[in-house]
N, C-alpha and C positions, 0 to 999 in steps of 0.2 A: 339434397337439393341446395344449390348455392343461394344463400340468403344474406347479402351484404347489409350492413347497418343502414336503416332508412331514417334519414333526418327530417324529411318532410313528406308531404303527400303529392308531390309533383309527378305527373305522368303526362305524356304527350298524346293528343288526339287530333287527327285530321278531320276534314269536313265531309269528304265524299265517300259514299258507299252505294252499292246497288240497292234498289228498293227491296229486293228479296232478303237483304241482310239488315234491313231496318225494321221491317214488320215482324221479323223473327227475333228481334231483340238481340242482335249479335254484339259481342264485345269487339270494339275497334282497337286494334293494336297497330301502331304506326311503325313500319319497318323502313320506309323511305319517305322523303318529303317531295311532293309534287311529281312531275312527269319527266322522264329522261328524254323523251322525244319533243313534245310540246310545240309541234309545227302545224297540227291539223287546223285547217282554216274554219271548220265548223265549231270548234271547241273553245270555250272561254274558261274552263275550269281552273287551269293552272297558269294562265297567262300572267306575265310579269313576275312569276315566282321562279326561283332558282331550284333546280333539282339537287337533292343531297341524299347520299346514303347515310343511314344511321349505323353506328357500330353495334355489334351484338351485345356489348356490355351496356350501352344505353338502353336498348330494347329490353334486355333482361331486367335492368333496374326498374323500368316501367312495370313490367310484369310482377316483380316483387312488391312494388308499392300497391298495386291492385290486389294482390294476394293478401298483403297485410291488412288492407281495408276490409277484405272479405272475412278474415279471421276476427277482427274487432267487431264487425257487425254480428257475426254468429255469437260471439261472447255476450254482446248486449242483449240479443234475442233470448239467450238462455237465462240471463239475469231477469229479463222481463217475464219469464215463465212461458215463452213461446216455443221452446224446444229447438231453437236454431232456425225457425221459420222467419223470414225477413218480411217486415211490414213497414208501413209508413211511420209508425211509432219508432221502430228500430232505426230507420234512417234519420228521423228527427232527433233522436237522442244522440246519434253519432255526430250530426252536424252541430249540435250544441257544443261539443267538445272541440270541433274543428271548423269554426264558422267561416274561415277563409275559403273553404271548399264550396260554399254557396256560389261562388263566382267561377268555379272550375268548369271549363267547357265539356269535360267528359264525365263528371261525377254522376249526373242523372243517367247517362248511358250505362255506367257501371252498376248503379243501383238496380236499374231495370233488368239488366242482364242476370245479375245474381238472384233477383226475386223470382224470375221465371225458370231458374234451374241451371243457368250457365252452360248452355248446350252448344251454341254456335259462335264462331269467331270470324271476323273479316280482317284481313291484313291490308293495311293502307301503305302507300297511296296508289299511284297509277300502274306500277309495274314491279311488284315485289320480287319477281323472279330474277331481276337484274342484279340482285345481291349475289355475292359469292355463295356457292351452293353449301359449303361447309358452315358458313355463318347462318344461313337460313335454317339448316338442319338443327344447329345448336339452339336457335331460338324456338323452333317448333317443339323440340323435345322438352325444353324448359317450360314452355307454355302448357303442354299437356301434363307434365309432372306437377305443375303448380295448381292446375284446375282439372282434376280427373273426371269431372262431369262433362267435359267437352266431347261432343259427338261429331261436329263438322267444322272444318276450317277452310275458308275460301279466300280468293284474292283476284284482283285484276292481273292480266298478263298480256303482253304484246306478242303477236305471232312471230315477229322477227326475233324477239328474245328467246322464245321457245325453240325456234329453228336452230339457234346458235348454241343452245345448251345440249351437252351430251345426254343421250337417252338414259345412261346409267345414273347421271346426276338427277334427272327428273324423276326417275323411279325411286331413288333414295329420299328425295324431298316428299314424294307422295307417301312413301312408307313411314316417314317421320310425322305425318299428320295432315299435310295439306291435301284436301279432298277434291275441291272444285275450283276451276279457273273460269273467270269471266273475261271473254276476249272480244274486243271491239272489231268486228268484221266490217261494219258499216255498209260495205257493198262488195260484190264480187266482180264488178266491172273495172277493168284495168284503166280505162281512160278516166273514169270518175275517181278512182283511187289516186291517180296522179293529180287530178284537178284539186282535190281536197288536201293534198300534201300529206297523205297518210303515212308515207314512208315504207310502204309495203306493196306487194303485188298479190294477185289472186293465187299464184303458185305458193307464195309465202304463207298465205292464209290456209291453204289446203295442207301443206306440209306441217305447219305449226299445229293445226287442229288435230290432224291424224296422230302426230307425235305425242301430243298431250294425252290423247285417248289411249294410245299404246302404253304410255308410262303408268296408266292407272287412274288418271284424273277423270272426274266428271267435267264435261266441257259445256259451257254456256256461251253461245255465240250471239252477239248483238248486231242487228241489222237496222238500217235507218231508212225507212220508207220516205219518199219525197226528196231525198238528198240531191238527186240529179235534176230536179225540176221537170218541166214538161218535155223538154228536148231530149233528155237522157233517160227518161222514165222506162221505156221498153227495154233498153239494154241493161239498165240497173236491175230491173225485175228478173229478166232472163238469166243474166250472168250471176246474180246473187243466188238464185235457185240452183244453178249449176255447181257453184262452189260449195254450197251447203250440202248438196247431194254427195259430193266427193268427201266431205268431212263426216257427215251423219252424226252431228253432236248430240249430246243428251238433251240440251235445251237450245231453242232458237227464240230470242227475245226481241220484240219490236220496240224500237226507240224512234218514233217519227221525228223527222227533221223540223227544227224550229230555229230561226235566226236568233242567236244569243248576243246580248250587248257585249261589246269588246271584240267582236269578230268581223271579218271582212263581209260575211253574209249579212250581218246586221246593218252595216254601213250601206250596203247595196239596197237592202229592204227600206231603209230610211229615205233613200233617194228614189224609191220606186223603180230601181234598176234590177230587182230580183224577180225572176220568173217563178211566181208562187203557184201552187197547185190548189184547186178547190177540194173540198171534202170528198166529192164524188171521184175526182181524179186520183186522190190518195188511195181511196178504197179500191178503185180499179187496178192501181199498181200493186197493192197488197194482194189482191185476188190473183193477179197474173203471177206473182212470186210464188204464192202457195200452190197454184195449179201446177207449177213446174217442180214442186218438191216431191222427191221419192225417198223419204227418210223414215226412221223410227223414232224421231225426236218428239219432244214436247214443245209445242209452239205457244209462246206466251205473250200477252199484251199487258204486262204488269207494270205499267207506267202511266202517269196522268196524261201524257201526250197522246195516248190512244183514247181520244175523247169522244169519238163519234157516238151518236145516239141512234136508236131505231124508231120505228113508228109508234112504239109505246112510250117514248120519251125517256126510256132508261138507256144505260150504256149498251151499245151494240155488242161489244166483246167483253168477255170476262177478264178482269184484271187480277185474277188469282195467280199466285206465284208458280203453280204447276201447269197452268194453261190447258192446251188441247193435245191429246195424244194422237200422233200420226202413226200409221195411216188410218187408225180406227175412227177418229173424229174429223178427218179431213173433209168429207163431204158435208157434214153438219156445219163446219166452219165456213165453207164456201157458200153454203146457203144463207148463213147469217150475213156474210158480206154482200151477197146479192140483194138481200132485203135493205141493207144500208145504202147501196148504190141506187136502188129505186127510190128510197126515201129522200135522197139528196138530189134526185134528178129534177 
């Protein structure tokens, strides 16, 4: 395994990752900086930031730094009589020797990941697959060789990027260790996709999702209830269900629309020009979408934006990362939504 001399403990960490890659204490490895598209009108995540590809050498150096830290932590643990098990005492002793790391944005993430067994990894930022395939494979192989405990590696990916990648490249990337792709579908409605400047079509989403599954990836599609407001709600629900049916992804994840500062939608909301939906209308739209689903996916509400409560004052829908298995739990989920609709009536 390539191990260049490490002069310091610098490694780069981005900000964003899916909730399911935070709660599971994933290692964040930054392959690219920001978003190569960055025109979506609902998104404020990477605005005013320039997209950059990182070289495989830079990324491998980051992995080497994190690996070196893990070896030093294990050595400290053994000297403490803890047999290699990492504890707060182990981390504290390490930081005494490297106090500058107190201010490193990724050090707590790395500590936590190592402490829980180093099993899952998320590749940042918005579209890692845009890298050259051989570069990505080189990084993945080095990552798995450096940390043999890794069980799952995931990344964001754009449908258009997947469509453009040869299936043979996608298969090789999957075989090298990338297991799951998180894809921002947002909507299956062509008019709404154009309105939000997503830079893709329903056909792109279908082809990209199917191609990813064919290559061997687990696919997690994100949809955005409420994105079309009241006027476009029915078409948004109907066409999103249609596209998802044609993909049949492993996961369908709800990310309800909220105007974010720095976006056109937020400016309109501030001027009371945005057509906002009530909680009841949001739940009715979600119910319409789910009624139209004919999939074997897990439908998940694993985000704080799914905030609706039921008659008992508790969250209406589970925010667990594995969600509701379709079709087995479809009727149960529809009944929960109906209770919420009545509660907000």
